[in-house]
C-alpha positions as CSV (number, residue, x, y, z in Angstrom):
1,M,35.3,-68.2,-3.5
2,T,37.5,-70.1,-1.1
3,G,38.4,-73.7,-1.4
4,R,36.4,-74.7,1.6
5,V,33.2,-76.7,1.2
6,L,30.5,-74.9,3.0
7,P,28.8,-76.5,6.1
8,Y,26.0,-78.9,5.2
9,D,24.3,-82.0,6.6
10,V,22.5,-84.9,5.0
11,H,19.1,-86.3,5.8
12,G,17.9,-89.7,4.5
13,E,19.3,-92.4,2.3
14,G,16.7,-92.6,-0.5
15,P,17.3,-92.5,-4.2
16,G,16.0,-89.0,-4.8
17,R,19.1,-86.9,-4.2
18,A,18.6,-83.2,-3.7
19,L,20.5,-80.1,-2.6
20,V,18.4,-77.8,-0.5
21,L,19.0,-74.0,-0.4
22,H,17.5,-71.8,2.2
23,N,15.7,-68.4,2.1
24,W,16.9,-64.9,2.9
25,F,15.6,-65.0,6.5
26,G,16.8,-68.4,7.5
27,D,19.8,-70.7,7.4
28,R,19.5,-74.4,6.9
29,T,17.9,-74.9,10.3
30,S,14.8,-73.2,8.9
31,F,14.1,-76.5,7.3
32,A,13.9,-78.4,10.7
33,P,10.1,-78.6,10.7
34,L,10.2,-79.9,7.1
35,R,12.9,-82.5,7.9
36,A,10.7,-84.0,10.5
37,H,8.2,-85.1,7.8
38,L,10.7,-86.2,5.1
39,D,10.9,-89.9,4.6
40,G,14.5,-90.8,4.4
41,S,13.8,-93.9,2.3
42,V,12.5,-91.7,-0.5
43,G,15.2,-89.0,-0.7
44,T,18.7,-88.0,0.4
45,Y,18.7,-84.3,1.1
46,A,21.8,-82.1,1.6
47,F,20.9,-79.0,3.5
48,V,23.5,-76.2,2.8
49,D,24.3,-73.0,4.6
50,C,24.9,-70.0,2.4
51,R,28.0,-67.8,3.2
52,G,27.2,-65.5,6.0
53,Y,24.5,-67.8,7.4
54,G,24.3,-70.5,10.1
55,E,27.5,-72.4,10.5
56,A,28.9,-70.5,7.5
57,L,28.5,-67.2,9.3
58,D,32.3,-66.5,9.1
59,H,32.7,-67.6,5.5
60,E,33.3,-64.4,3.6
61,G,32.4,-64.0,-0.1
62,A,30.7,-61.9,-2.7
63,Y,27.3,-62.9,-1.4
64,T,25.7,-63.4,-4.8
65,M,23.4,-66.0,-6.3
66,E,26.2,-67.1,-8.6
67,E,28.4,-67.8,-5.6
68,V,25.6,-69.8,-3.8
69,A,25.2,-71.9,-6.9
70,A,29.0,-72.6,-7.1
71,D,29.1,-73.4,-3.4
72,A,26.1,-75.8,-3.8
73,L,27.9,-77.6,-6.7
74,A,31.0,-78.0,-4.5
75,V,28.8,-79.7,-1.9
76,A,27.5,-82.1,-4.6
77,D,31.1,-82.8,-5.6
78,D,32.0,-83.4,-2.0
79,L,29.2,-86.0,-1.7
80,G,30.2,-87.6,-5.0
81,W,26.8,-86.9,-6.6
82,D,26.8,-87.1,-10.4
83,S,23.1,-86.2,-10.6
84,F,20.6,-84.6,-8.3
85,S,17.7,-82.3,-8.0
86,V,17.8,-78.8,-6.4
87,I,15.3,-77.5,-3.9
88,G,15.3,-73.8,-3.3
89,H,13.1,-71.7,-0.9
90,S,12.6,-68.1,-2.0
91,M,16.1,-66.6,-2.8
92,G,17.3,-70.2,-2.8
93,G,15.0,-70.8,-5.8
94,K,16.8,-68.2,-7.8
95,A,20.2,-69.8,-6.9
96,A,18.9,-73.2,-7.8
97,Q,18.4,-72.1,-11.4
98,L,22.0,-71.0,-11.6
99,V,23.0,-74.5,-10.4
100,L,21.0,-75.8,-13.4
101,L,22.6,-73.4,-15.8
102,E,26.1,-74.2,-14.5
103,A,25.6,-78.0,-14.5
104,P,22.7,-78.9,-16.9
105,G,23.9,-82.4,-17.3
106,R,23.8,-83.1,-13.6
107,V,20.5,-81.4,-12.4
108,R,17.5,-83.7,-12.9
109,S,14.8,-81.3,-11.7
110,L,14.1,-78.2,-9.7
111,I,11.7,-77.7,-6.8
112,G,11.0,-74.0,-6.0
113,V,9.2,-73.2,-2.8
114,S,7.8,-69.7,-3.1
115,P,10.8,-69.2,-5.4
116,V,12.3,-65.9,-6.7
117,S,12.4,-66.1,-10.5
118,A,15.3,-65.7,-12.8
119,A,14.2,-62.1,-13.4
120,G,14.5,-61.3,-9.7
121,F,11.8,-59.5,-7.7
122,P,11.1,-55.8,-8.5
123,L,10.8,-53.6,-5.5
124,D,9.5,-50.0,-5.7
125,G,11.0,-47.1,-3.7
126,E,9.1,-47.7,-0.5
127,S,9.4,-51.5,-0.7
128,W,13.1,-51.2,-1.5
129,E,13.7,-49.1,1.6
130,L,11.8,-51.6,3.7
131,F,13.9,-54.6,2.4
132,A,17.2,-52.8,2.3
133,G,16.7,-51.4,5.8
134,A,15.9,-54.9,7.1
135,A,19.7,-55.6,7.4
136,G,19.9,-53.3,10.4
137,E,16.4,-53.0,11.6
138,P,14.6,-56.0,13.2
139,A,11.2,-54.2,12.8
140,N,11.6,-54.3,9.0
141,R,12.3,-58.0,9.1
142,R,9.2,-58.5,11.2
143,A,7.0,-56.4,8.8
144,I,8.2,-58.3,5.8
145,I,7.5,-61.7,7.3
146,D,4.1,-60.5,8.5
147,R,3.1,-59.2,5.1
148,T,4.3,-62.3,3.2
149,T,2.3,-64.7,5.4
150,G,-0.9,-62.8,5.2
151,G,-0.8,-61.1,8.6
152,R,-2.0,-64.3,10.2
153,Y,0.6,-65.0,12.9
154,D,1.0,-63.7,16.5
155,D,4.0,-61.8,17.9
156,A,5.6,-64.9,19.3
157,W,5.8,-66.7,15.9
158,L,6.9,-63.6,14.1
159,G,9.5,-62.8,16.8
160,A,10.9,-66.3,16.6
161,L,11.6,-66.0,12.9
162,V,13.1,-62.5,13.3
163,D,15.3,-63.6,16.2
164,R,16.6,-66.6,14.3
165,S,17.3,-64.4,11.3
166,L,19.3,-61.9,13.3
167,S,21.3,-64.5,15.2
168,R,22.0,-66.8,12.2
169,S,23.0,-64.4,9.5
170,S,25.5,-61.5,9.2
171,A,24.0,-58.1,8.4
172,T,26.7,-57.7,5.7
173,A,25.7,-60.9,3.9
174,F,22.0,-60.4,4.4
175,R,22.2,-56.9,2.8
176,A,24.4,-58.0,-0.1
177,Y,22.3,-61.0,-1.1
178,L,19.3,-58.6,-1.5
179,D,20.9,-57.0,-4.5
180,S,21.6,-60.3,-6.2
181,W,18.3,-62.1,-5.6
182,S,16.1,-59.1,-6.3
183,R,17.8,-57.2,-9.1
184,A,19.9,-59.6,-11.2
185,D,17.9,-60.8,-14.3
186,F,19.0,-63.9,-16.3
187,H,15.6,-65.1,-17.4
188,E,16.6,-65.2,-21.1
189,R,19.1,-67.9,-20.2
190,V,16.3,-70.2,-18.7
191,R,13.6,-69.5,-21.3
192,D,12.3,-72.8,-22.8
193,N,14.5,-74.9,-20.5
194,P,13.0,-78.5,-20.6
195,T,14.0,-79.4,-17.0
196,P,11.1,-80.7,-14.9
197,V,10.1,-78.1,-12.3
198,L,7.7,-78.3,-9.3
199,L,6.6,-74.9,-7.9
200,V,5.0,-74.9,-4.5
201,V,3.5,-71.7,-3.2
202,G,1.3,-70.6,-0.3
203,A,-2.2,-69.2,-0.9
204,H,-1.5,-66.5,1.6
205,D,1.8,-65.2,0.0
206,P,1.0,-62.0,-1.8
207,A,4.6,-61.6,-3.1
208,L,5.5,-65.0,-4.7
209,G,2.2,-66.8,-5.1
210,T,0.3,-68.1,-8.1
211,E,0.2,-64.8,-10.0
212,A,3.9,-64.4,-9.7
213,M,4.6,-67.9,-10.9
214,E,2.3,-67.6,-13.9
215,G,4.1,-64.5,-15.0
216,T,7.6,-65.9,-14.7
217,W,8.5,-69.6,-14.0
218,L,5.5,-71.1,-15.8
219,R,6.2,-69.0,-18.9
220,W,9.8,-70.0,-19.1
221,Y,9.9,-73.6,-18.1
222,P,7.5,-75.7,-20.3
223,N,7.7,-78.7,-18.0
224,A,6.9,-76.7,-14.8
225,R,3.8,-77.3,-12.7
226,L,2.3,-75.5,-9.8
227,E,0.9,-76.7,-6.5
228,V,-0.7,-74.3,-4.0
229,I,-0.8,-75.0,-0.3
230,E,-3.9,-73.4,1.1
231,D,-2.8,-72.9,4.6
232,A,0.7,-71.5,3.8
233,G,2.1,-68.1,3.2
234,H,5.7,-67.5,2.1
235,Y,7.3,-69.9,4.7
236,A,5.8,-73.3,3.9
237,P,8.8,-75.2,5.3
238,E,7.7,-73.9,8.7
239,E,4.0,-73.1,8.2
240,T,2.9,-76.4,6.6
241,P,5.9,-78.8,6.6
242,Q,3.9,-82.0,6.2
243,A,2.1,-80.8,3.1
244,L,5.3,-79.5,1.6
245,A,7.1,-82.8,2.4
246,E,4.4,-84.8,0.7
247,A,4.6,-82.6,-2.5
248,I,8.4,-82.9,-2.6
249,E,8.4,-86.6,-2.1
250,A,5.7,-87.3,-4.7
251,F,7.7,-85.2,-7.3
252,L,11.0,-86.8,-6.6
253,A,9.5,-90.3,-6.7
254,A,7.8,-89.7,-10.0
């Protein structure tokens, strides 16, 4: 890890401070539709680019969830935040838990949006080849996005997500993060953690929906609760941003 604070930008001035960590296919700009619906009087949100993504495209590193967590904490330090929540989408949800483990006295709550659990995400041989091959093959990225949103979107929508993913992430970082978010297992470290947790999943996400949450997060975090957005798949920040914003704001304001 270098001494540089990673690129980030802040939205809002409200009392509910939150670091926001993006998914495998998107940098912090993937939250643009969500930001349009967030009331800045309710929360203050720091959207962070992971190494190898967005404005941090040229920031080299190990490309692990542990590094993402350390970089996120450096952003909180840069902002002078003593306490905050962490919002993580997909792989960002796994990194958010490591922020909690590294700074338990500072993290007030977690919000996971279709989040990967502390146990990772098991991929069988064929699925592993699909995901690992996505680093160099746009068609693999498209297939993954299509599957995890229930096959409901047209070529233009899928193509836009693929193009953004290709242009705003390095293939090296993209491939390396896969090992960390899918394979590393630290769930024994979070078992029975009392931190308040909101889980928001899409009804059309076959990978990280209700069943996955019931077998992982809801077993390990006694103060976790689940909300399902009926019109969303895996990409609620872009599919149903208003509904997601309302869920986030209600939780932070509670």
